[in-house]
C-alpha positions in Angstrom: -6.8 22.5 23.3 -6.4 21.7 19.5 -6.3 24.7 17.2 -9.5 25.3 15.2 -7.7 24.9 11.9 -6.3 21.5 12.8 -9.7 20.3 14.0 -11.3 21.5 10.7 -8.6 19.7 8.7 -9.2 16.4 10.6 -12.9 16.8 10.1 -12.5 17.3 6.3 -10.1 14.4 6.1 -12.5 12.1 8.0 -15.4 13.2 5.7 -13.3 12.4 2.6 -12.3 9.0 3.9 -15.9 8.2 4.8 -17.0 9.3 1.3 -14.5 7.0 -0.3 -14.9 4.0 1.9 -18.5 4.0 3.1 -20.0 2.6 -0.1 -17.7 -0.4 0.3 -17.6 -0.6 4.1 -18.6 -4.3 4.4 -16.0 -5.6 2.0 -13.4 -3.2 3.5 -14.2 -4.4 7.1 -13.9 -8.0 6.1 -10.6 -7.4 4.3 -9.3 -5.3 7.2 -9.4 -8.4 9.4 -7.1 -10.1 6.9 -4.9 -7.0 6.8 -4.4 -6.8 10.5 -3.8 -10.6 10.7 -1.2 -10.2 8.0 0.4 -7.3 9.8 0.8 -9.2 13.0 2.4 -12.1 11.2 4.7 -10.2 8.8 6.0 -7.8 11.5 7.0 -10.4 14.0 5.2 -9.0 15.9 7.6 -6.3 17.1 8.3 -2.6 17.3 7.2 -2.2 13.6 3.8 -3.9 14.1 1.8 -0.6 14.4 3.2 0.6 11.1 2.4 -2.7 9.4 -1.2 -2.5 10.9 -1.6 0.9 9.3 -0.4 -0.5 5.9 -2.7 -3.5 6.3 -5.8 -1.3 7.1 -5.0 1.2 4.3 -4.4 -1.8 2.0 -7.8 -3.2 2.7 -9.5 0.0 1.8 -7.3 0.5 -1.3 -7.9 -3.1 -2.6 -11.7 -2.8 -2.4 -12.0 0.7 -3.7 -9.6 0.3 -6.6 -11.1 -3.1 -7.6 -14.5 -1.5 -7.8 -13.8 2.1 -9.0 -10.2 2.0 -10.4 -9.2 4.7 -7.9 -6.6 4.8 -5.1 -7.9 7.7 -2.9 -5.4 10.2 -1.6 -7.6 10.5 1.5 -6.4 7.0 2.5 -2.9 7.0 1.0 -1.4 10.2 2.2 -2.3 9.9 5.9 -1.3 6.3 5.9 2.0 7.2 4.3 2.8 9.9 7.0 1.6 7.6 9.8 3.6 4.6 8.6 6.8 6.7 8.3 6.3 8.1 11.8 5.6 4.8 13.4 8.7 3.2 11.7 10.7 6.1 13.1 9.5 5.3 16.5 10.2 1.6 15.9 13.7 2.4 14.9 14.2 4.6 18.0 12.8 1.9 20.3 14.9 -0.8 18.7 18.1 1.3 18.4 18.3 0.7 14.6 18.4 3.9 12.7 19.9 2.2 9.7 16.7 0.3 9.3 14.7 3.5 9.2 17.0 4.9 6.5 16.6 1.8 4.5 12.8 2.0 4.9 12.7 5.6 3.7 15.0 4.7 0.8 12.8 1.8 -0.1 9.8 4.0 -0.3 11.8 6.5 -2.5 13.2 3.8 -4.8 9.9 2.0 -5.3 8.0 5.2 -5.7 10.6 6.5 -8.2 10.4 3.4 -10.2 6.7 3.6 -10.5 6.9 7.3 -11.3 9.2 6.5 -14.3 6.7 3.9 -15.5 3.8 6.4 -15.1 5.7 9.0 -17.1 6.6 6.5 -19.8 3.0 5.3 -20.3 0.4 7.5 -18.7 -2.5 5.2 -19.8 -1.0 2.5 -17.6 0.0 3.2 -14.1 -1.6 6.3 -12.5 -0.3 8.6 -9.9 -2.4 6.7 -7.3 -0.2 3.7 -8.0 2.9 5.8 -7.6 1.8 7.0 -4.2 0.8 3.5 -3.1 4.3 2.3 -4.2 5.9 4.8 -1.8 3.7 3.5 1.0 4.5 -0.1 0.3 8.1 0.6 -0.1 8.4 1.7 3.5 7.8 -1.7 5.1 9.5 -3.4 2.2 12.6 -1.3 2.9 12.3 -2.1 6.6 12.4 -5.8 5.7 15.4 -5.5 3.4 16.4 -4.7 -0.2 15.3 -8.1 -1.5 11.8 -7.3 -0.2 11.9 -4.0 -2.1 12.8 -5.8 -5.3 10.0 -8.4 -5.0 7.5 -5.8 -3.8 8.2 -4.0 -7.1 8.4 -7.0 -9.4 5.8 -9.5 -8.1 2.7 -7.4 -8.8 3.6 -7.3 -12.5 4.0 -11.1 -12.5 0.8 -11.8 -10.7 -1.2 -9.1 -12.6 0.2 -10.3 -15.9 -0.8 -13.9 -15.2 -4.3 -12.8 -14.1 -4.7 -10.7 -17.2 -3.7 -13.6 -19.5 -6.1 -15.9 -17.7 -8.9 -13.4 -18.1 -8.2 -13.0 -21.8 -8.0 -16.8 -22.4 -11.3 -17.3 -20.5 -12.8 -14.5 -22.6 -13.6 -12.5 -19.5 -11.5 -9.6 -20.8 -9.7 -8.3 -23.9 -6.3 -6.7 -24.4 -8.0 -3.3 -24.2 -9.7 -4.1 -20.8 -8.5 -1.8 -18.0 -7.5 -3.9 -14.9 -7.1 -2.3 -11.5 -3.4 -2.7 -10.5 -3.6 -1.6 -6.9 -4.9 -5.0 -5.6 -1.9 -6.7 -7.4 0.5 -4.3 -5.8 -1.0 -5.0 -2.4 -1.0 -8.8 -2.9 2.6 -8.7 -4.1 3.7 -6.7 -1.1 1.7 -8.9 1.3 3.2 -12.1 -0.1 6.7 -10.7 -0.1 6.7 -9.3 3.4 5.0 -12.4 4.8 7.8 -14.6 3.3 10.5 -12.1 4.4 9.3 -12.6 8.0 9.1 -16.4 7.6 
């Protein structure tokens, strides 16, 4: 029988997730299908597929919520981070590849650390939500390899920068316009990991 405290914690977490995602549920549900399809392709499929599915589902919620509200909710990021790390640990145990798990954890730490430095250097740019998302995306990137970690870190800035320039040229935005960066982080990771599998 679960402890009352743990049940209460799960209930509160579920309520927070619902509050963040419910207003955007149709868009999140549609993108979740894309996220799961991506996860099945990028992971092989194989032992790491469940972890990739978690990242894909969390990514769907993050992409929609951040694009509309400029927020990356901890209620989605933190449970996804813990679950992804745990599932990759199980995948490493099942596949007998502990080194890959170490690289995944290191990938999360390296990518998160890089984003944290950027956040500290320019607080009006990347937020702490972006830093936490970087840790989450660094896990499957590290699992795939160090090249994937590199491109998962770099590609969002290239894609986001090109999009920002296009918006300015089209007069849909100015240099002072705030652009949600989470969707570009997710797109960069999705492209990188899909190509890493291919």
